[in-house]
C-alpha positions, 0 to 999 in steps of 0.5 A: 532562545535566539533564532539560530538555536530555535532553528538547530532545536527544530531540525534536531527534533524534527530528525528525532521524530523522524528516527523514531517513525522508521525505527518503530518498523523493521523492513521484510527483508526477515522474511525467505523469499517472499512470495507475491500475487496479485489481480489488477481488476477493472472495477466496471465489469470486474475483468483481471486486467493481469494477475493471477488472483482470482476475482468473483462478480457480485452485485456492485462490485467485485470479491477477490477472497483472501484467508484475511479478510476478504477484498471487495471493490466496488464498482467504479466507472473506468477505475483499476484497482489493485490487490496485493498479496505478499507470503513467506513459506504460504503465510500471509505477511502482508496485503496492499490494496488500492479501491479507486472508489473513494481513492483508499490504499490499504496497507495490511501487517497480519503477522504483527512481527516487526517487520513490515512493507513500505508502500509508495504511491506516485502520481503524474497530475499530483507530481508527488510520491508518499511513503506508507507502511502499516505496523500490526497496531495498525491493522489495516492503514488506510489512507484516503486521496482525492484524485481525479476520476481517471487518474493513474496511480503507480503503487511501489511496494518496498522492503525499506522505509527509504524505498530504495529494495523494491519487491513490487510495483504496478498501476492502479486507476481512480 
């Protein structure tokens, strides 16, 4: 196979894999109006920085209870955690969490109905962004990062894989 054909084959293979990846998770648009609830949490003292979700201080961290599996943010000096719940008619359809201790993004798709949300993380220091999602088969989908302590992270939640139909966005800090 000549070099030109190898490049064409590689591009066609990559395009097919990308199409398959995005075809496996449909956007959340099948739902009516999503109810978005969130909390940004100071992991030094469990204070709510913004949002409406209730926070319960505990030894070594902060609890945010929910009907799925609850959320526990470990104490992390200068960290700002984020929890976002998306509901349709009172039913949990997705949950997104950023945990500063260990710099982990958690994405839940509890309904496993072929519908999902997409999450893009952006950081100024690293100068990059990436889009992630979860399907019922990978519940939760946990992505581990290695951000510097104190690095600001923008968490954007979208209704589509090309990240053009934004549902919500919030800041957190590693």
